[in-house]
N, C-alpha and C positions, 0 to 999 in steps of 0.2 A: 824652782817653780814647777818644772816639768814633772819631777818625782812626786811632788805633792799632788799634782793634778792626776797622775796615774793611780796614786793610792786612793783618791776619792772615787775614781771610776770603778774600783773593785767593789764598792758598796752598792747596795740596791738603789737605783735612781728614784724609785717611788717612795721608799721608806726613809731614806737618808735625809735628815733635816738640814745638815750643813753643806752637803755637796750641791744641792739644787741651785742655791743662789749663784754659786761660782759657775756652774754649768750654764745657767740661763743667760748670764751676762754674755757668754760666748756665742749665744744664738744670734745676736745682732751685732756684737762687737768682736770681730774676728781677731785671732792672734796675729801678730805681725811676723811670726817666725815661719809660718807655713800656711798654705792654702787650706789644707785639711784641718778640720776641727773635730774634737772628740764627741761633740753632739751635732745634731742636724743643723744646717745653716740654710734656712729657707727664705726665698724672696717674698713669700705670701705673708699676710694678705694684701700687700701693696702691689702696685703695678710696676714699680721701679725695680731695677736689677743691680745687685751689688757687683763691684768689679772683681770680686774674689771668686775663684773656682771652688768647686766642691772637693777637688783633690783626686789623685789617681786611685782607682779601685772602688770609687763610690758611684752607685747607680741610684739617682734620686728622682722621685716622682712628686710633683706638686700639683694637686688637683682641687678644683673648686666647682661648685654649682652656683650659677648666677641668674638673677632676674633683673630686667631693666624695663621701666615704663616711663614714657614721656608724653607730653601733650601732642595732639595732632595739629600739624601746621598745613597751610594751604597746599593743594595739588598733590604732593607726594611725600610720604614719611614712613618711618618704621617705629611706631609708637610703643611696641611691646616686643621684647625678646627674652628668651630663656634658654639656657643651655649648660654645657659643661666645658670647662677650660682645663687643658692638660699640658703640663710642662715636664719634659724629661731632661735631666742634666747628668753629665758624666765627664770624666777626664781619663784619657788613656796614655798619653805620651808625655806631656810636660806638666809639672806642678801648677804652672801659671796659666795653662790653656784649658778651656772648658768647651765642650761641644754640647749643644742643646737643640731640642725640637719642641716647638710650641704649636699646639693644635687646639682650636675652638670649634665645637659643633653646637649650633643653636637653631631654634625655631623662631622665625620672625613673623610678626604681623605687619603686612604691607598695606598701608591705607592711602586712599585717594580722597581728597576733599575739594569739591568744587561747589556746585549748587547742592548736591547730595554727597553724603560720605559713604564710601564703600571700602571693603578691605578683603584680603585673602591671606592665607598662611603658607609659608614655605619653609623648608628646613634644609640644612646642609652645612658644610664647613664654612666658617667665616674667617678663619685664620689657619694657615699651614706654613710655618716658617721654620727653616733650618738655619742655624747660625753657630758662630763661635766667638769667644772673647778671650783676650790675652791681657794679663796684667803687666803693664809696661813700667809702672812705678809703684812701689810699695813703701809707704811712709813708716819710718821707725820712730818710736817714742822713747823718751827718757824714763828709765826705771827709777821712779821716785822712792821705792821701798828701800833702796840702798843709801838714801840720803839721811844720815843720822845726826849730822852736825848742826843743821838748821831747820827748825820747824817751818819757817817761811818758805824756804826752797822746797821742802818736801811736799807742801800742799799748794805751791804756786802753779798757775796754769801753764802748761807746756805749749808755747807758741807754735811749735811744729804741728800741732793738731789742726791748725788753720790751713795747712797744706794738705790736699786730699791725696789718697791713693788713686791711681788712674789706670783704667783699662780701655782698650778699643774693641769695638764689636763690628762684625761683618756677617751678613747672612743674605738669604734670598727667600722671597715669598713664592711658594709654588702656585700653580694655577688649578689646583684641585678643589676649587671652591664652589659654593652653592650659587644659585641663580642670582641672588641679590648682591652678593659680594664678589662675584667672579670678575677678573680683569682680563685684558686681552693677551697678556703674556706673563711669564715669570719676571719678577722685579727685584732689584737689589735693595738692601737695607743696611745702613751703616750707623754707628753711634759712638758716643763717648760716655763712659761710666765713671763717676766720681764718688768717693766716700770719705767723709771726715768723721773720725772718732773723737768727738769733743770731750768725752769722758768714758769711763768704763760702762756707764749706764745709758749714754745718749750718743747717737750718731745721726749724721745727715747724709743721705744718698741723693745725688743729682745726676739725671740722665738727659742727654740730648740725642735725638734720632732724626735721621733724614731717610724717609721711607718712600716706597713705590717710585723710585727714581726712573725717569725716562717715560712717564706716563702722564695722562691728564689727571690722575688721582694722586699726584705727588703731595707729600705732606711733611711738615717739620713739626716736631713735638718736643716738649720738655716735661720732666717729672721731678719734683722735689719732695722727698720723704724724710720726716723726722721720726725716729723710733726711740722709745724710752722704756727701759725695764724698771718696773716699780715694785715688784715683789718676787718671791721665790720662783714662781712659775709663770707669772703673767707679764705681758708686755703690751704696749699700745703704740699706735702710729698715727700721724697726721700727714696728709698728702695733698698736693696740688698738681694737676696735670693740665696742660694746654696743648691742643692739636690744631695746627693752622693749615687750612686747605684753600684752594682757589675760591670755592663757592661759599665757604663758611668757616667759622672758628668754633671749636668745641672746647669746653673747660669742665672740670669737675673738682670738687673738694671732698675728701673722704677721711674717715677714721675707722679704726677697728681694733680688735684684740687678738692676741695669740696666746695659746696655752701649751706648755711643754708637758707631754705625757711621759715620754721616755727619752733616752738619748737619741733615738732614731725616729721619733714620732711626734708630730705637732698638729694641733687643730687650730682653726682660726675662723674669724668672721669679720665682715666689713660692711659699711654703709656709706653711700655717696649721694650728694646732690649734684645733678649734672645739668649742663646748659649746652644744647646742640643747636647752634644758630639761634633762632627765636624760640625753640622748643625747650621747655623745662621738664625735669623729671627726677627719678630716683633710681639708684642702682644698689643692689644688695648681693652678698655672696657668703657662703660658708664653704670651708674647705678643709683638706687634710694633706699634710706633707709627710712622706716617709722615705727612708732610704735603705738600700741593701748595701751593707758596709763590708767591703772586701779590701779595705786599705791596709797596707803594711808599712810601718815606719822604716825608713832606710837607716842603716847604721854602719859604722866602720869598725871592724875588729882590730884591736890594738894588742901589741906584744907587751911583755912585762915592763918595757921601758917607755910605753906610751906611743910607739911608732906603729903606723898602719901595717897590717900584715899583707903581703903580696901573695897572690895565687898564681900557681903555674897555669899555662894554657890548658892543660888536661883537667885540672881541678875546676877551672872556670867553666869549661864546656859541660863537664859532668853535673855541675850545680844547676846550670841553665836548662839542660835537657835538649831534646831535638825540637825542631820547629813546631810540630803539631802539639807536643807536650806543652810548649810555652804558650801557644794560642789557647789551649783549653784551660790552662792554669788561671786565667783571669776570672773564670767563673767559679773557682773553688775558694772556699773560706781559707784565708790566710791567718796564721797564728802569729801574734806579736812575740 
């Protein structure tokens, strides 16, 4: 399968008719052999986060422009917001470990409604979170293509698909926020990320987060996202999110589309109905995800008898180079 996959990648990703369906399946259904995938693996346009890392040597940017409008409720509310959402993902050290930074900058309309309604506008960061996730369990599936004796077994549902891959998340929210969203201090955020690949075309991602711990703004949230690939380049998702705070409960239900342009570039759009306490409204976004791919597959050199070749200490050091050379090498294009 790996050799077939690499041969497909030698073809032009735009003009190749048969390689695109195979590539697009991997966009939302990751391989279980490694974190790195040969095409971009983006969390957008949903709010949920896959438990899988982008893989070492990948520098990925997931950006979107959004607009939110809700009804004005008594006393105080933010009925209108627009801004840009930026997510950077990479992995340096371990295949299963990802480091990420999530920043949102937005302009808010702050409204007061009593006898008369008044409002003003303010702008600033609404989110500035630095975090990491680690895949603690990766589900392996049965390769049904090797089953040639029984048609029933070949096409039977693999019950192991009901057991999700699992990652843990830990991060902290910085205090570099705007006037409306600023908190008294930096706060921790933890979470559990799950993914069930129910088929090659359909998966479900489930997230649970405990955020702003130790403050009056503490919140618990969940996100459930179902993603389905229905054509060569197109995929759709359906998502439900709930956020529970002391003063109110927020929910939203959304859907959207993603389109694969190249192996390293995806565009997307989404729309949501939202309910924030008693306020109802709409949320929409359009975005683009792209990556700088410096990944290099690891391999082991074998002798004619199939045994791993051992390097002498001198050869090993010469191959790695000095400290500064190794540090600079992560920014250079690696050849497979």
